[in-house]
matplotlib code that plots the C-alpha trace (Angstrom):
import matplotlib.pyplot as plt

x = [32.1, 32.8, 34.5, 36.6, 34.7, 37.6, 37.7, 36.4, 34.2, 35.3, 33.4, 35.4, 33.8, 36.2, 38.7, 39.8, 42.3, 43.9, 43.5, 40.7, 42.9, 45.7, 43.4, 42.1, 45.6, 46.3, 43.1, 43.6, 47.1, 45.7, 43.4, 40.2, 37.7, 37.5, 34.6, 35.3, 32.4, 33.6, 32.1, 34.7, 34.9, 34.6, 31.4, 32.1, 31.8, 34.6, 34.1, 30.8, 30.4, 28.5, 27.6, 27.2, 24.9, 22.3, 20.5, 18.7, 22.0, 23.5, 20.7, 21.2, 25.0, 24.8, 22.1, 24.4, 27.2, 25.0, 23.7, 27.3, 29.0, 26.1, 27.5, 29.5, 32.1, 33.6, 32.5, 35.1, 33.6, 36.4, 34.4, 34.4, 35.8, 36.6, 35.0, 36.9, 35.4, 33.7, 30.4, 28.6, 29.8, 29.7, 26.9, 24.0, 24.4, 28.0, 26.9, 24.3, 26.5, 29.3, 26.8, 25.1, 28.5, 30.4, 27.7, 24.6, 26.7, 28.3, 24.9, 23.3, 26.1, 26.0, 22.3, 22.5, 25.6, 23.9, 21.2, 23.9, 26.1, 26.1, 27.8, 31.5, 31.1, 32.6, 31.9, 34.9, 34.0, 36.9, 36.2, 38.9, 41.0, 38.8, 36.0, 37.9, 39.6, 37.6, 39.3, 38.4, 37.1, 36.9, 33.9, 31.5, 34.0, 34.6, 30.9, 30.3, 33.0, 31.9, 28.5, 30.2, 31.9, 28.8, 26.7, 29.4, 29.4, 25.6, 25.5, 28.2, 26.1, 23.0, 24.8, 26.6, 24.3, 24.3, 28.1, 28.8, 31.6, 31.8, 34.6, 35.4, 39.0, 40.3, 43.4, 45.3, 46.6, 47.7, 49.6, 46.8, 44.9, 42.4, 43.8, 44.2, 40.6, 39.2, 36.3, 37.5, 35.4, 37.8, 35.1, 35.5, 34.2, 35.2, 34.4, 37.1, 39.4, 42.4, 42.0, 40.4, 43.1, 45.8, 44.3, 44.2, 47.9, 48.6, 47.1, 49.2, 52.4, 51.7, 51.5, 55.0, 54.4, 51.5, 51.7, 52.7, 49.6, 51.2, 52.3, 48.9, 47.1, 49.1, 48.2, 44.5, 44.6, 46.2, 43.4, 40.7, 42.1, 42.4, 40.7, 38.3, 37.6, 37.4, 34.8, 37.4, 41.1, 43.3, 46.0, 49.1, 51.3, 51.1, 47.3, 47.1, 49.4, 47.2, 44.1, 45.6, 46.8, 43.4, 42.0, 44.2, 42.8, 39.4, 37.5, 37.9, 41.7, 41.7, 39.7, 42.1, 45.1, 43.8, 42.5, 46.0, 47.6, 45.2]
y = [73.4, 72.3, 74.7, 74.1, 75.1, 77.3, 79.3, 82.9, 83.8, 87.2, 89.0, 91.8, 94.0, 95.2, 92.4, 92.0, 94.9, 97.5, 97.4, 94.9, 92.4, 92.9, 92.3, 89.2, 87.7, 88.7, 87.1, 84.0, 83.6, 83.5, 80.6, 82.5, 81.8, 85.0, 85.8, 88.4, 90.6, 92.6, 93.7, 91.8, 88.7, 85.1, 83.4, 80.6, 80.0, 82.5, 85.0, 86.6, 89.2, 92.0, 95.7, 96.8, 99.7, 97.1, 96.2, 93.2, 91.7, 92.4, 90.5, 87.5, 87.5, 87.5, 84.8, 82.7, 83.2, 82.2, 79.1, 77.9, 79.1, 79.6, 82.8, 86.0, 86.9, 90.0, 92.4, 94.7, 97.3, 98.3, 98.8, 102.4, 104.8, 108.5, 111.4, 114.6, 117.8, 121.1, 120.4, 122.9, 121.2, 117.5, 115.6, 114.7, 111.0, 111.1, 112.8, 110.1, 107.2, 107.9, 107.9, 104.8, 102.9, 104.5, 105.1, 103.1, 100.1, 100.1, 100.6, 97.7, 95.4, 96.3, 95.6, 92.2, 91.0, 91.8, 89.3, 86.6, 88.1, 87.2, 88.7, 89.1, 89.9, 93.1, 95.5, 97.4, 100.3, 101.7, 105.4, 108.0, 110.8, 112.8, 112.3, 114.5, 117.0, 118.8, 119.1, 121.3, 119.4, 116.1, 117.4, 114.6, 111.9, 113.6, 113.9, 110.2, 109.1, 111.5, 109.8, 106.4, 107.5, 109.1, 106.0, 103.8, 105.8, 105.6, 101.9, 101.2, 102.9, 101.0, 97.6, 98.1, 96.1, 93.3, 93.0, 93.7, 96.3, 98.8, 101.1, 103.5, 103.3, 106.5, 105.9, 108.7, 108.4, 104.9, 103.7, 101.7, 102.1, 104.3, 107.6, 106.2, 105.0, 108.2, 109.5, 113.0, 115.8, 118.6, 120.8, 124.4, 127.9, 131.5, 130.9, 128.2, 128.9, 126.5, 125.7, 122.3, 121.1, 122.4, 120.6, 117.4, 117.8, 118.3, 115.0, 113.3, 114.8, 113.3, 109.8, 108.8, 110.2, 107.9, 105.1, 101.7, 99.5, 96.5, 98.8, 100.4, 97.1, 95.6, 98.7, 98.3, 94.5, 95.1, 97.5, 95.0, 92.4, 94.6, 93.3, 96.2, 98.7, 102.5, 104.2, 105.6, 105.1, 107.3, 105.5, 107.5, 109.4, 112.7, 112.5, 111.8, 114.8, 117.0, 115.8, 116.9, 120.2, 121.1, 121.3, 124.3, 126.4, 127.4, 125.7, 128.8, 128.6, 124.9, 125.4, 128.2, 126.1, 123.1, 125.2, 126.7, 123.3, 121.5]
z = [114.9, 118.5, 120.8, 123.9, 127.1, 128.2, 125.0, 124.9, 122.0, 120.6, 117.9, 116.0, 113.4, 110.7, 111.4, 107.8, 108.0, 110.2, 113.9, 113.8, 111.9, 114.4, 117.3, 115.7, 115.6, 119.2, 120.5, 118.4, 119.8, 123.4, 122.4, 121.9, 119.1, 117.0, 114.6, 112.0, 110.8, 107.8, 104.5, 102.5, 104.8, 103.5, 104.8, 107.2, 111.0, 111.8, 109.0, 108.1, 105.3, 106.9, 106.3, 109.9, 108.8, 107.8, 111.0, 109.6, 108.4, 111.8, 113.5, 111.3, 111.8, 115.5, 115.5, 113.4, 115.9, 118.8, 116.9, 116.6, 119.8, 122.2, 123.7, 123.1, 125.6, 124.0, 121.2, 119.7, 117.3, 114.9, 111.7, 110.5, 108.0, 107.6, 105.7, 104.8, 103.5, 104.5, 106.3, 104.1, 100.9, 101.8, 99.9, 102.1, 101.5, 102.8, 106.0, 106.6, 105.6, 108.0, 110.9, 109.5, 109.6, 112.5, 114.9, 114.0, 112.9, 116.4, 118.0, 116.1, 116.9, 120.6, 120.8, 119.1, 121.0, 124.3, 123.6, 123.9, 126.7, 130.3, 133.5, 132.8, 129.1, 127.6, 124.8, 123.4, 121.1, 119.1, 119.1, 118.2, 119.5, 117.0, 119.5, 121.9, 119.7, 117.0, 113.6, 110.6, 107.6, 109.6, 111.5, 110.4, 111.4, 114.8, 115.4, 114.6, 116.9, 119.6, 119.4, 119.7, 122.9, 124.5, 123.6, 125.2, 128.4, 128.7, 127.8, 130.5, 133.1, 132.0, 132.1, 135.4, 137.5, 134.9, 135.3, 131.6, 131.1, 128.2, 127.2, 124.4, 123.3, 121.5, 119.5, 117.7, 114.2, 113.3, 110.1, 108.4, 105.1, 107.0, 105.7, 102.2, 102.2, 103.7, 101.6, 100.5, 99.1, 98.1, 96.6, 97.7, 97.1, 97.9, 101.6, 102.0, 99.0, 99.2, 102.9, 102.3, 99.9, 102.3, 105.2, 103.2, 102.4, 106.1, 106.8, 104.2, 105.5, 108.9, 107.6, 108.7, 112.2, 112.9, 115.4, 114.2, 113.9, 115.7, 118.6, 118.8, 118.6, 121.4, 123.6, 122.7, 123.3, 126.8, 127.6, 126.4, 128.9, 132.0, 135.1, 135.1, 132.4, 132.7, 130.6, 128.2, 127.2, 125.0, 123.0, 122.1, 124.6, 122.7, 122.6, 126.4, 127.0, 124.7, 126.5, 129.8, 128.4, 126.9, 130.4, 131.0, 128.1, 126.9, 124.1, 121.9, 122.4, 121.6, 118.4, 117.3, 118.0, 116.1, 113.2, 112.7, 112.8, 110.5]

ax = plt.figure().add_subplot(projection="3d")
ax.plot(x, y, z, "-o")
ax.set_aspect("equal")
plt.show()
């Protein structure tokens, strides 16, 4: 496939649904070539079926993209999922898998994309407000996204002299299938009693209060195209306000507040 010389080559992981899909439409509308890397994608030059947690498959996918388009201008890491349950009672494989996908999947894609990036390129890592605010029974998800943010900050510093910008975008709750697809472990014991199930219900009750995915995607897309990127952005007014407010209280007070609410 031949490409126009003025087209940007955008790679988006998880672009078959949710925020990734919306960003794909927005980038395509501005004339960019968008390659979707998703576990359920069709295999052609613009869609590659990929499990981001498999590093060897990631290497092959990015080599294929380079062979066709000869460069990568922007990488947007959207692929990820949620895990819910008490840390003590979550199966070991679930604790490992969420890091394999959310953190290592992002890491592997960053490393491979950089082989084909030049000065002026960008890496956009979709982290989460959960990287900033700890939540009970979503601790493994929070930890995986915190790791994504910290890796993004460090990578941005390392690439500064190369002229490649990196940011971590931290959206709050968005109306997608993310909550529905969250891997829930409601197993409990005398230590937690009904707190795990009650917390899960709290999440479900908030579904209608989440940000519209089109609205949130446009906000994220605008950030992606800023002249210069900051290390981190929070998407959602209430989350920005909460982030400001948490500076005024101690971590113990913040944890107590979030524990009561969730």
